PDB file with one MODEL, atoms N, CA, C and O in Angstrom:
MODEL        1
ATOM      1  N   MET A   1     -13.821  -5.333  11.787  1.00  0.00           N
ATOM      2  CA  MET A   1     -14.219  -4.241  10.917  1.00  0.00           C
ATOM      3  C   MET A   1     -13.779  -4.492   9.484  1.00  0.00           C
ATOM      4  O   MET A   1     -14.546  -4.274   8.547  1.00  0.00           O
ATOM      5  N   MET A   2     -12.549  -4.947   9.316  1.00  0.00           N
ATOM      6  CA  MET A   2     -12.028  -5.146   7.970  1.00  0.00           C
ATOM      7  C   MET A   2     -12.702  -6.326   7.277  1.00  0.00           C
ATOM      8  O   MET A   2     -12.979  -6.265   6.079  1.00  0.00           O
ATOM      9  N   ARG A   3     -12.965  -7.382   8.008  1.00  0.00           N
ATOM     10  CA  ARG A   3     -13.550  -8.574   7.395  1.00  0.00           C
ATOM     11  C   ARG A   3     -14.945  -8.295   6.851  1.00  0.00           C
ATOM     12  O   ARG A   3     -15.291  -8.749   5.760  1.00  0.00           O
ATOM     13  N   TRP A   4     -15.746  -7.551   7.606  1.00  0.00           N
ATOM     14  CA  TRP A   4     -17.121  -7.278   7.183  1.00  0.00           C
ATOM     15  C   TRP A   4     -17.275  -5.920   6.526  1.00  0.00           C
ATOM     16  O   TRP A   4     -18.393  -5.511   6.213  1.00  0.00           O
ATOM     17  N   ARG A   5     -16.178  -5.214   6.312  1.00  0.00           N
ATOM     18  CA  ARG A   5     -16.173  -3.900   5.672  1.00  0.00           C
ATOM     19  C   ARG A   5     -17.209  -2.967   6.296  1.00  0.00           C
ATOM     20  O   ARG A   5     -18.029  -2.354   5.612  1.00  0.00           O
ATOM     21  N   SER A   6     -17.135  -2.888   7.611  1.00  0.00           N
ATOM     22  CA  SER A   6     -18.056  -2.026   8.350  1.00  0.00           C
ATOM     23  C   SER A   6     -17.254  -1.117   9.277  1.00  0.00           C
ATOM     24  O   SER A   6     -16.435  -1.581  10.071  1.00  0.00           O
ATOM     25  N   ALA A   7     -17.505   0.180   9.160  1.00  0.00           N
ATOM     26  CA  ALA A   7     -16.785   1.144   9.989  1.00  0.00           C
ATOM     27  C   ALA A   7     -17.662   1.683  11.116  1.00  0.00           C
ATOM     28  O   ALA A   7     -17.374   2.740  11.677  1.00  0.00           O
ATOM     29  N   LYS A   8     -18.726   0.965  11.447  1.00  0.00           N
ATOM     30  CA  LYS A   8     -19.661   1.434  12.483  1.00  0.00           C
ATOM     31  C   LYS A   8     -18.996   1.570  13.849  1.00  0.00           C
ATOM     32  O   LYS A   8     -19.310   2.491  14.604  1.00  0.00           O
ATOM     33  N   LYS A   9     -18.089   0.667  14.166  1.00  0.00           N
ATOM     34  CA  LYS A   9     -17.453   0.675  15.484  1.00  0.00           C
ATOM     35  C   LYS A   9     -16.089   1.360  15.485  1.00  0.00           C
ATOM     36  O   LYS A   9     -15.365   1.289  16.478  1.00  0.00           O
ATOM     37  N   LEU A  10     -15.732   2.019  14.390  1.00  0.00           N
ATOM     38  CA  LEU A  10     -14.400   2.607  14.270  1.00  0.00           C
ATOM     39  C   LEU A  10     -14.148   3.690  15.314  1.00  0.00           C
ATOM     40  O   LEU A  10     -13.107   3.689  15.971  1.00  0.00           O
ATOM     41  N   VAL A  11     -15.080   4.601  15.468  1.00  0.00           N
ATOM     42  CA  VAL A  11     -14.880   5.720  16.403  1.00  0.00           C
ATOM     43  C   VAL A  11     -14.748   5.205  17.834  1.00  0.00           C
ATOM     44  O   VAL A  11     -13.891   5.669  18.585  1.00  0.00           O
ATOM     45  N   SER A  12     -15.589   4.253  18.210  1.00  0.00           N
ATOM     46  CA  SER A  12     -15.478   3.715  19.576  1.00  0.00           C
ATOM     47  C   SER A  12     -14.179   2.927  19.756  1.00  0.00           C
ATOM     48  O   SER A  12     -13.583   2.948  20.833  1.00  0.00           O
ATOM     49  N   TRP A  13     -13.734   2.227  18.691  1.00  0.00           N
ATOM     50  CA  TRP A  13     -12.458   1.507  18.766  1.00  0.00           C
ATOM     51  C   TRP A  13     -11.299   2.478  18.933  1.00  0.00           C
ATOM     52  O   TRP A  13     -10.388   2.237  19.725  1.00  0.00           O
ATOM     53  N   ILE A  14     -11.333   3.565  18.193  1.00  0.00           N
ATOM     54  CA  ILE A  14     -10.268   4.567  18.302  1.00  0.00           C
ATOM     55  C   ILE A  14     -10.227   5.156  19.710  1.00  0.00           C
ATOM     56  O   ILE A  14      -9.150   5.321  20.283  1.00  0.00           O
ATOM     57  N   LYS A  15     -11.400   5.474  20.269  1.00  0.00           N
ATOM     58  CA  LYS A  15     -11.437   6.050  21.618  1.00  0.00           C
ATOM     59  C   LYS A  15     -10.881   5.081  22.656  1.00  0.00           C
ATOM     60  O   LYS A  15     -10.085   5.473  23.509  1.00  0.00           O
ATOM     61  N   SER A  16     -11.293   3.830  22.587  1.00  0.00           N
ATOM     62  CA  SER A  16     -10.821   2.866  23.591  1.00  0.00           C
ATOM     63  C   SER A  16      -9.337   2.541  23.396  1.00  0.00           C
ATOM     64  O   SER A  16      -8.613   2.345  24.372  1.00  0.00           O
ATOM     65  N   THR A  17      -8.889   2.484  22.157  1.00  0.00           N
ATOM     66  CA  THR A  17      -7.477   2.179  21.900  1.00  0.00           C
ATOM     67  C   THR A  17      -6.584   3.360  22.241  1.00  0.00           C
ATOM     68  O   THR A  17      -5.470   3.164  22.725  1.00  0.00           O
ATOM     69  N   ALA A  18      -7.045   4.577  22.001  1.00  0.00           N
ATOM     70  CA  ALA A  18      -6.251   5.760  22.340  1.00  0.00           C
ATOM     71  C   ALA A  18      -6.058   5.878  23.851  1.00  0.00           C
ATOM     72  O   ALA A  18      -5.073   6.454  24.313  1.00  0.00           O
ATOM     73  N   ALA A  19      -6.996   5.335  24.609  1.00  0.00           N
ATOM     74  CA  ALA A  19      -6.878   5.362  26.074  1.00  0.00           C
ATOM     75  C   ALA A  19      -6.122   4.147  26.611  1.00  0.00           C
ATOM     76  O   ALA A  19      -6.008   3.974  27.824  1.00  0.00           O
ATOM     77  N   SER A  20      -5.616   3.319  25.725  1.00  0.00           N
ATOM     78  CA  SER A  20      -4.920   2.094  26.119  1.00  0.00           C
ATOM     79  C   SER A  20      -3.579   2.416  26.782  1.00  0.00           C
ATOM     80  O   SER A  20      -3.002   3.483  26.572  1.00  0.00           O
ATOM     81  N   GLU A  21      -3.107   1.474  27.578  1.00  0.00           N
ATOM     82  CA  GLU A  21      -1.806   1.657  28.234  1.00  0.00           C
ATOM     83  C   GLU A  21      -0.643   1.322  27.302  1.00  0.00           C
ATOM     84  O   GLU A  21       0.507   1.635  27.607  1.00  0.00           O
ATOM     85  N   PHE A  22      -0.937   0.693  26.174  1.00  0.00           N
ATOM     86  CA  PHE A  22       0.091   0.388  25.195  1.00  0.00           C
ATOM     87  C   PHE A  22       0.321   1.623  24.336  1.00  0.00           C
ATOM     88  O   PHE A  22      -0.525   1.974  23.513  1.00  0.00           O
ATOM     89  N   GLN A  23       1.442   2.272  24.518  1.00  0.00           N
ATOM     90  CA  GLN A  23       1.648   3.583  23.916  1.00  0.00           C
ATOM     91  C   GLN A  23       1.685   3.553  22.394  1.00  0.00           C
ATOM     92  O   GLN A  23       1.234   4.506  21.759  1.00  0.00           O
ATOM     93  N   PHE A  24       2.207   2.494  21.792  1.00  0.00           N
ATOM     94  CA  PHE A  24       2.297   2.455  20.331  1.00  0.00           C
ATOM     95  C   PHE A  24       0.925   2.312  19.683  1.00  0.00           C
ATOM     96  O   PHE A  24       0.631   2.977  18.689  1.00  0.00           O
ATOM     97  N   THR A  25       0.089   1.445  20.245  1.00  0.00           N
ATOM     98  CA  THR A  25      -1.262   1.318  19.687  1.00  0.00           C
ATOM     99  C   THR A  25      -2.091   2.554  19.989  1.00  0.00           C
ATOM    100  O   THR A  25      -2.923   2.951  19.173  1.00  0.00           O
ATOM    101  N   ALA A  26      -1.882   3.168  21.141  1.00  0.00           N
ATOM    102  CA  ALA A  26      -2.608   4.395  21.473  1.00  0.00           C
ATOM    103  C   ALA A  26      -2.217   5.524  20.523  1.00  0.00           C
ATOM    104  O   ALA A  26      -3.074   6.297  20.094  1.00  0.00           O
ATOM    105  N   ARG A  27      -0.947   5.625  20.195  1.00  0.00           N
ATOM    106  CA  ARG A  27      -0.485   6.648  19.258  1.00  0.00           C
ATOM    107  C   ARG A  27      -1.048   6.390  17.859  1.00  0.00           C
ATOM    108  O   ARG A  27      -1.454   7.323  17.165  1.00  0.00           O
ATOM    109  N   PHE A  28      -1.070   5.113  17.447  1.00  0.00           N
ATOM    110  CA  PHE A  28      -1.632   4.759  16.146  1.00  0.00           C
ATOM    111  C   PHE A  28      -3.103   5.159  16.064  1.00  0.00           C
ATOM    112  O   PHE A  28      -3.540   5.743  15.072  1.00  0.00           O
ATOM    113  N   ALA A  29      -3.861   4.843  17.106  1.00  0.00           N
ATOM    114  CA  ALA A  29      -5.284   5.197  17.119  1.00  0.00           C
ATOM    115  C   ALA A  29      -5.474   6.709  17.093  1.00  0.00           C
ATOM    116  O   ALA A  29      -6.394   7.207  16.444  1.00  0.00           O
ATOM    117  N   SER A  30      -4.629   7.429  17.779  1.00  0.00           N
ATOM    118  CA  SER A  30      -4.736   8.892  17.781  1.00  0.00           C
ATOM    119  C   SER A  30      -4.457   9.483  16.409  1.00  0.00           C
ATOM    120  O   SER A  30      -5.083  10.466  16.012  1.00  0.00           O
ATOM    121  N   THR A  31      -3.518   8.885  15.683  1.00  0.00           N
ATOM    122  CA  THR A  31      -3.223   9.414  14.348  1.00  0.00           C
ATOM    123  C   THR A  31      -4.327   9.086  13.355  1.00  0.00           C
ATOM    124  O   THR A  31      -4.486   9.791  12.358  1.00  0.00           O
ATOM    125  N   LEU A  32      -5.090   8.032  13.608  1.00  0.00           N
ATOM    126  CA  LEU A  32      -6.216   7.721  12.717  1.00  0.00           C
ATOM    127  C   LEU A  32      -7.275   8.821  12.743  1.00  0.00           C
ATOM    128  O   LEU A  32      -8.005   9.008  11.770  1.00  0.00           O
ATOM    129  N   ARG A  33      -7.355   9.539  13.845  1.00  0.00           N
ATOM    130  CA  ARG A  33      -8.344  10.623  13.961  1.00  0.00           C
ATOM    131  C   ARG A  33      -8.077  11.761  12.991  1.00  0.00           C
ATOM    132  O   ARG A  33      -8.999  12.492  12.627  1.00  0.00           O
ATOM    133  N   ARG A  34      -6.835  11.920  12.569  1.00  0.00           N
ATOM    134  CA  ARG A  34      -6.481  13.050  11.693  1.00  0.00           C
ATOM    135  C   ARG A  34      -7.269  13.042  10.391  1.00  0.00           C
ATOM    136  O   ARG A  34      -7.685  14.092   9.901  1.00  0.00           O
ATOM    137  N   ASP A  35      -7.467  11.865   9.841  1.00  0.00           N
ATOM    138  CA  ASP A  35      -8.207  11.765   8.581  1.00  0.00           C
ATOM    139  C   ASP A  35      -9.208  10.627   8.688  1.00  0.00           C
ATOM    140  O   ASP A  35      -9.103   9.615   7.994  1.00  0.00           O
ATOM    141  N   LEU A  36     -10.162  10.810   9.558  1.00  0.00           N
ATOM    142  CA  LEU A  36     -11.126   9.772   9.884  1.00  0.00           C
ATOM    143  C   LEU A  36     -11.954   9.352   8.671  1.00  0.00           C
ATOM    144  O   LEU A  36     -12.255   8.171   8.505  1.00  0.00           O
ATOM    145  N   GLU A  37     -12.315  10.296   7.839  1.00  0.00           N
ATOM    146  CA  GLU A  37     -13.139   9.975   6.661  1.00  0.00           C
ATOM    147  C   GLU A  37     -12.378   9.057   5.701  1.00  0.00           C
ATOM    148  O   GLU A  37     -12.963   8.124   5.151  1.00  0.00           O
ATOM    149  N   ALA A  38     -11.103   9.304   5.497  1.00  0.00           N
ATOM    150  CA  ALA A  38     -10.299   8.449   4.625  1.00  0.00           C
ATOM    151  C   ALA A  38     -10.158   7.042   5.210  1.00  0.00           C
ATOM    152  O   ALA A  38     -10.166   6.060   4.468  1.00  0.00           O
ATOM    153  N   VAL A  39     -10.032   6.942   6.511  1.00  0.00           N
ATOM    154  CA  VAL A  39      -9.930   5.631   7.159  1.00  0.00           C
ATOM    155  C   VAL A  39     -11.238   4.865   6.988  1.00  0.00           C
ATOM    156  O   VAL A  39     -11.226   3.667   6.708  1.00  0.00           O
ATOM    157  N   LYS A  40     -12.350   5.548   7.155  1.00  0.00           N
ATOM    158  CA  LYS A  40     -13.649   4.897   6.965  1.00  0.00           C
ATOM    159  C   LYS A  40     -13.800   4.400   5.528  1.00  0.00           C
ATOM    160  O   LYS A  40     -14.264   3.283   5.297  1.00  0.00           O
ATOM    161  N   LEU A  41     -13.406   5.229   4.567  1.00  0.00           N
ATOM    162  CA  LEU A  41     -13.504   4.819   3.163  1.00  0.00           C
ATOM    163  C   LEU A  41     -12.590   3.641   2.847  1.00  0.00           C
ATOM    164  O   LEU A  41     -12.946   2.775   2.047  1.00  0.00           O
ATOM    165  N   SER A  42     -11.428   3.604   3.465  1.00  0.00           N
ATOM    166  CA  SER A  42     -10.516   2.483   3.206  1.00  0.00           C
ATOM    167  C   SER A  42     -11.082   1.176   3.742  1.00  0.00           C
ATOM    168  O   SER A  42     -10.772   0.107   3.215  1.00  0.00           O
ATOM    169  N   ILE A  43     -11.895   1.244   4.766  1.00  0.00           N
ATOM    170  CA  ILE A  43     -12.514   0.038   5.317  1.00  0.00           C
ATOM    171  C   ILE A  43     -13.722  -0.387   4.487  1.00  0.00           C
ATOM    172  O   ILE A  43     -13.916  -1.578   4.244  1.00  0.00           O
ATOM    173  N   THR A  44     -14.528   0.564   4.055  1.00  0.00           N
ATOM    174  CA  THR A  44     -15.806   0.233   3.430  1.00  0.00           C
ATOM    175  C   THR A  44     -15.739  -0.003   1.926  1.00  0.00           C
ATOM    176  O   THR A  44     -16.630  -0.659   1.387  1.00  0.00           O
ATOM    177  N   THR A  45     -14.734   0.496   1.230  1.00  0.00           N
ATOM    178  CA  THR A  45     -14.671   0.290  -0.215  1.00  0.00           C
ATOM    179  C   THR A  45     -13.848  -0.941  -0.556  1.00  0.00           C
ATOM    180  O   THR A  45     -13.008  -1.382   0.230  1.00  0.00           O
ATOM    181  N   SER A  46     -14.097  -1.482  -1.724  1.00  0.00           N
ATOM    182  CA  SER A  46     -13.390  -2.688  -2.140  1.00  0.00           C
ATOM    183  C   SER A  46     -12.169  -2.367  -3.006  1.00  0.00           C
ATOM    184  O   SER A  46     -11.499  -3.285  -3.479  1.00  0.00           O
ATOM    185  N   TRP A  47     -11.873  -1.101  -3.218  1.00  0.00           N
ATOM    186  CA  TRP A  47     -10.763  -0.691  -4.067  1.00  0.00           C
ATOM    187  C   TRP A  47      -9.449  -1.058  -3.412  1.00  0.00           C
ATOM    188  O   TRP A  47      -9.305  -0.939  -2.195  1.00  0.00           O
ATOM    189  N   SER A  48      -8.485  -1.505  -4.209  1.00  0.00           N
ATOM    190  CA  SER A  48      -7.178  -1.886  -3.686  1.00  0.00           C
ATOM    191  C   SER A  48      -6.097  -1.515  -4.691  1.00  0.00           C
ATOM    192  O   SER A  48      -6.332  -1.566  -5.898  1.00  0.00           O
ATOM    193  N   ASN A  49      -4.933  -1.147  -4.216  1.00  0.00           N
ATOM    194  CA  ASN A  49      -3.818  -0.850  -5.104  1.00  0.00           C
ATOM    195  C   ASN A  49      -2.780  -1.971  -5.067  1.00  0.00           C
ATOM    196  O   ASN A  49      -1.619  -1.755  -5.414  1.00  0.00           O
ATOM    197  N   GLY A  50      -3.192  -3.155  -4.650  1.00  0.00           N
ATOM    198  CA  GLY A  50      -2.279  -4.289  -4.546  1.00  0.00           C
ATOM    199  C   GLY A  50      -1.645  -4.688  -5.862  1.00  0.00           C
ATOM    200  O   GLY A  50      -0.459  -5.015  -5.904  1.00  0.00           O
ATOM    201  N   HIS A  51      -2.418  -4.666  -6.939  1.00  0.00           N
ATOM    202  CA  HIS A  51      -1.873  -5.034  -8.242  1.00  0.00           C
ATOM    203  C   HIS A  51      -0.782  -4.054  -8.676  1.00  0.00           C
ATOM    204  O   HIS A  51       0.265  -4.454  -9.184  1.00  0.00           O
ATOM    205  N   ILE A  52      -1.040  -2.794  -8.469  1.00  0.00           N
ATOM    206  CA  ILE A  52      -0.070  -1.770  -8.855  1.00  0.00           C
ATOM    207  C   ILE A  52       1.192  -1.910  -8.023  1.00  0.00           C
ATOM    208  O   ILE A  52       2.299  -1.805  -8.550  1.00  0.00           O
ATOM    209  N   GLU A  53       1.034  -2.145  -6.734  1.00  0.00           N
ATOM    210  CA  GLU A  53       2.196  -2.307  -5.866  1.00  0.00           C
ATOM    211  C   GLU A  53       3.025  -3.517  -6.280  1.00  0.00           C
ATOM    212  O   GLU A  53       4.251  -3.492  -6.172  1.00  0.00           O
ATOM    213  N   GLY A  54       2.366  -4.580  -6.754  1.00  0.00           N
ATOM    214  CA  GLY A  54       3.084  -5.749  -7.228  1.00  0.00           C
ATOM    215  C   GLY A  54       3.954  -5.431  -8.436  1.00  0.00           C
ATOM    216  O   GLY A  54       5.094  -5.885  -8.526  1.00  0.00           O
ATOM    217  N   HIS A  55       3.407  -4.644  -9.370  1.00  0.00           N
ATOM    218  CA  HIS A  55       4.187  -4.260 -10.544  1.00  0.00           C
ATOM    219  C   HIS A  55       5.358  -3.358 -10.162  1.00  0.00           C
ATOM    220  O   HIS A  55       6.461  -3.502 -10.691  1.00  0.00           O
ATOM    221  N   ILE A  56       5.114  -2.439  -9.252  1.00  0.00           N
ATOM    222  CA  ILE A  56       6.184  -1.540  -8.803  1.00  0.00           C
ATOM    223  C   ILE A  56       7.291  -2.354  -8.127  1.00  0.00           C
ATOM    224  O   ILE A  56       8.473  -2.098  -8.353  1.00  0.00           O
ATOM    225  N   ASN A  57       6.918  -3.316  -7.314  1.00  0.00           N
ATOM    226  CA  ASN A  57       7.895  -4.164  -6.644  1.00  0.00           C
ATOM    227  C   ASN A  57       8.720  -4.940  -7.668  1.00  0.00           C
ATOM    228  O   ASN A  57       9.935  -5.068  -7.513  1.00  0.00           O
ATOM    229  N   ARG A  58       8.071  -5.461  -8.716  1.00  0.00           N
ATOM    230  CA  ARG A  58       8.781  -6.203  -9.764  1.00  0.00           C
ATOM    231  C   ARG A  58       9.763  -5.299 -10.491  1.00  0.00           C
ATOM    232  O   ARG A  58      10.899  -5.697 -10.748  1.00  0.00           O
ATOM    233  N   LEU A  59       9.336  -4.083 -10.826  1.00  0.00           N
ATOM    234  CA  LEU A  59      10.214  -3.149 -11.530  1.00  0.00           C
ATOM    235  C   LEU A  59      11.422  -2.750 -10.674  1.00  0.00           C
ATOM    236  O   LEU A  59      12.540  -2.641 -11.177  1.00  0.00           O
ATOM    237  N   LYS A  60      11.185  -2.537  -9.399  1.00  0.00           N
ATOM    238  CA  LYS A  60      12.294  -2.177  -8.510  1.00  0.00           C
ATOM    239  C   LYS A  60      13.277  -3.327  -8.348  1.00  0.00           C
ATOM    240  O   LYS A  60      14.483  -3.104  -8.244  1.00  0.00           O
ATOM    241  N   ALA A  61      12.765  -4.564  -8.326  1.00  0.00           N
ATOM    242  CA  ALA A  61      13.658  -5.717  -8.223  1.00  0.00           C
ATOM    243  C   ALA A  61      14.540  -5.824  -9.463  1.00  0.00           C
ATOM    244  O   ALA A  61      15.735  -6.100  -9.360  1.00  0.00           O
ATOM    245  N   ILE A  62      13.949  -5.605 -10.629  1.00  0.00           N
ATOM    246  CA  ILE A  62      14.738  -5.628 -11.867  1.00  0.00           C
ATOM    247  C   ILE A  62      15.778  -4.518 -11.844  1.00  0.00           C
ATOM    248  O   ILE A  62      16.928  -4.729 -12.230  1.00  0.00           O
ATOM    249  N   LYS A  63      15.379  -3.355 -11.399  1.00  0.00           N
ATOM    250  CA  LYS A  63      16.310  -2.218 -11.335  1.00  0.00           C
ATOM    251  C   LYS A  63      17.487  -2.533 -10.408  1.00  0.00           C
ATOM    252  O   LYS A  63      18.635  -2.235 -10.740  1.00  0.00           O
ATOM    253  N   ARG A  64      17.205  -3.136  -9.248  1.00  0.00           N
ATOM    254  CA  ARG A  64      18.278  -3.482  -8.318  1.00  0.00           C
ATOM    255  C   ARG A  64      19.204  -4.538  -8.898  1.00  0.00           C
ATOM    256  O   ARG A  64      20.416  -4.484  -8.689  1.00  0.00           O
ATOM    257  N   GLN A  65      18.644  -5.498  -9.626  1.00  0.00           N
ATOM    258  CA  GLN A  65      19.478  -6.535 -10.234  1.00  0.00           C
ATOM    259  C   GLN A  65      20.411  -5.951 -11.283  1.00  0.00           C
ATOM    260  O   GLN A  65      21.532  -6.432 -11.450  1.00  0.00           O
ATOM    261  N   MET A  66      19.964  -4.923 -11.990  1.00  0.00           N
ATOM    262  CA  MET A  66      20.726  -4.377 -13.101  1.00  0.00           C
ATOM    263  C   MET A  66      21.598  -3.195 -12.706  1.00  0.00           C
ATOM    264  O   MET A  66      22.281  -2.630 -13.559  1.00  0.00           O
ATOM    265  N   TYR A  67      21.593  -2.812 -11.449  1.00  0.00           N
ATOM    266  CA  TYR A  67      22.305  -1.609 -11.040  1.00  0.00           C
ATOM    267  C   TYR A  67      23.777  -1.679 -11.446  1.00  0.00           C
ATOM    268  O   TYR A  67      24.488  -2.617 -11.087  1.00  0.00           O
ATOM    269  N   GLY A  68      24.214  -0.685 -12.190  1.00  0.00           N
ATOM    270  CA  GLY A  68      25.610  -0.576 -12.567  1.00  0.00           C
ATOM    271  C   GLY A  68      26.027  -1.423 -13.752  1.00  0.00           C
ATOM    272  O   GLY A  68      27.203  -1.418 -14.116  1.00  0.00           O
ATOM    273  N   ARG A  69      25.107  -2.151 -14.369  1.00  0.00           N
ATOM    274  CA  ARG A  69      25.499  -3.043 -15.461  1.00  0.00           C
ATOM    275  C   ARG A  69      25.477  -2.359 -16.810  1.00  0.00           C
ATOM    276  O   ARG A  69      26.521  -2.187 -17.439  1.00  0.00           O
ATOM    277  N   ALA A  70      24.319  -1.976 -17.249  1.00  0.00           N
ATOM    278  CA  ALA A  70      24.209  -1.434 -18.600  1.00  0.00           C
ATOM    279  C   ALA A  70      23.245  -0.268 -18.592  1.00  0.00           C
ATOM    280  O   ALA A  70      22.825   0.204 -17.536  1.00  0.00           O
ATOM    281  N   GLY A  71      22.911   0.173 -19.740  1.00  0.00           N
ATOM    282  CA  GLY A  71      22.080   1.361 -19.844  1.00  0.00           C
ATOM    283  C   GLY A  71      20.635   1.053 -20.171  1.00  0.00           C
ATOM    284  O   GLY A  71      20.086   0.012 -19.809  1.00  0.00           O
ATOM    285  N   LEU A  72      20.053   1.989 -20.861  1.00  0.00           N
ATOM    286  CA  LEU A  72      18.641   1.954 -21.173  1.00  0.00           C
ATOM    287  C   LEU A  72      18.269   0.799 -22.100  1.00  0.00           C
ATOM    288  O   LEU A  72      17.162   0.269 -21.999  1.00  0.00           O
ATOM    289  N   GLU A  73      19.142   0.409 -22.975  1.00  0.00           N
ATOM    290  CA  GLU A  73      18.837  -0.661 -23.927  1.00  0.00           C
ATOM    291  C   GLU A  73      18.582  -1.995 -23.214  1.00  0.00           C
ATOM    292  O   GLU A  73      17.636  -2.706 -23.551  1.00  0.00           O
ATOM    293  N   LEU A  74      19.418  -2.331 -22.237  1.00  0.00           N
ATOM    294  CA  LEU A  74      19.209  -3.576 -21.502  1.00  0.00           C
ATOM    295  C   LEU A  74      17.938  -3.496 -20.669  1.00  0.00           C
ATOM    296  O   LEU A  74      17.204  -4.479 -20.566  1.00  0.00           O
ATOM    297  N   LEU A  75      17.673  -2.352 -20.083  1.00  0.00           N
ATOM    298  CA  LEU A  75      16.453  -2.176 -19.304  1.00  0.00           C
ATOM    299  C   LEU A  75      15.222  -2.353 -20.192  1.00  0.00           C
ATOM    300  O   LEU A  75      14.259  -3.006 -19.788  1.00  0.00           O
ATOM    301  N   LYS A  76      15.242  -1.782 -21.392  1.00  0.00           N
ATOM    302  CA  LYS A  76      14.134  -1.961 -22.334  1.00  0.00           C
ATOM    303  C   LYS A  76      13.956  -3.428 -22.697  1.00  0.00           C
ATOM    304  O   LYS A  76      12.831  -3.919 -22.787  1.00  0.00           O
ATOM    305  N   ALA A  77      15.070  -4.125 -22.904  1.00  0.00           N
ATOM    306  CA  ALA A  77      15.004  -5.537 -23.268  1.00  0.00           C
ATOM    307  C   ALA A  77      14.400  -6.377 -22.150  1.00  0.00           C
ATOM    308  O   ALA A  77      13.725  -7.372 -22.415  1.00  0.00           O
ATOM    309  N   ARG A  78      14.637  -5.985 -20.905  1.00  0.00           N
ATOM    310  CA  ARG A  78      14.103  -6.751 -19.774  1.00  0.00           C
ATOM    311  C   ARG A  78      12.649  -6.443 -19.492  1.00  0.00           C
ATOM    312  O   ARG A  78      11.917  -7.315 -19.022  1.00  0.00           O
ATOM    313  N   LEU A  79      12.203  -5.199 -19.771  1.00  0.00           N
ATOM    314  CA  LEU A  79      10.863  -4.785 -19.376  1.00  0.00           C
ATOM    315  C   LEU A  79       9.825  -4.861 -20.481  1.00  0.00           C
ATOM    316  O   LEU A  79       8.679  -5.232 -20.228  1.00  0.00           O
ATOM    317  N   LEU A  80      10.205  -4.517 -21.691  1.00  0.00           N
ATOM    318  CA  LEU A  80       9.237  -4.439 -22.777  1.00  0.00           C
ATOM    319  C   LEU A  80       9.157  -5.761 -23.521  1.00  0.00           C
ATOM    320  O   LEU A  80      10.146  -6.486 -23.624  1.00  0.00           O
ATOM    321  N   PRO A  81       7.963  -6.075 -24.042  1.00  0.00           N
ATOM    322  CA  PRO A  81       7.846  -7.311 -24.816  1.00  0.00           C
ATOM    323  C   PRO A  81       8.677  -7.223 -26.102  1.00  0.00           C
ATOM    324  O   PRO A  81       8.897  -6.129 -26.623  1.00  0.00           O
ATOM    325  N   PRO A  82       9.128  -8.342 -26.602  1.00  0.00           N
ATOM    326  CA  PRO A  82       9.949  -8.305 -27.828  1.00  0.00           C
ATOM    327  C   PRO A  82       9.129  -7.820 -29.031  1.00  0.00           C
ATOM    328  O   PRO A  82       7.936  -8.104 -29.141  1.00  0.00           O
ATOM    329  N   THR A  83       9.782  -7.098 -29.910  1.00  0.00           N
ATOM    330  CA  THR A  83       9.117  -6.611 -31.107  1.00  0.00           C
ATOM    331  C   THR A  83       9.524  -7.494 -32.287  1.00  0.00           C
ATOM    332  O   THR A  83      10.646  -7.996 -32.355  1.00  0.00           O
ATOM    333  N   LEU A  84       8.604  -7.663 -33.189  1.00  0.00           N
ATOM    334  CA  LEU A  84       8.875  -8.471 -34.372  1.00  0.00           C
ATOM    335  C   LEU A  84       9.347  -7.539 -35.468  1.00  0.00           C
ATOM    336  O   LEU A  84       8.579  -6.720 -35.971  1.00  0.00           O
ATOM    337  N   ASP A  85      10.598  -7.663 -35.835  1.00  0.00           N
ATOM    338  CA  ASP A  85      11.147  -6.835 -36.917  1.00  0.00           C
ATOM    339  C   ASP A  85      10.929  -7.542 -38.242  1.00  0.00           C
ATOM    340  O   ASP A  85      11.398  -8.662 -38.442  1.00  0.00           O
ATOM    341  N   ARG A  86      10.223  -6.892 -39.137  1.00  0.00           N
ATOM    342  CA  ARG A  86       9.947  -7.485 -40.444  1.00  0.00           C
ATOM    343  C   ARG A  86      10.377  -6.565 -41.515  1.00  0.00           C
ATOM    344  O   ARG A  86      10.230  -6.881 -42.696  1.00  0.00           O
TER     345      ARG A  86
ENDMDL
END
């Protein structure tokens, strides 16, 4: 479904997986029913938040590295591009 961005078989997959003997996958399939339209849209659209998540991950890594060291000035120096003072 994900490779071809087609949600045609989603409902039948959810039904068969929810009836599965594997309780974790059955529970996962059951929770997909709660917002079926959103799940279908996530499969069929090409939109992704991967780039944003990458930036957030980078910012959090910098924050963890600097924890307890200095204040806002050092954080600005690490995150913002240098300014040319003339």
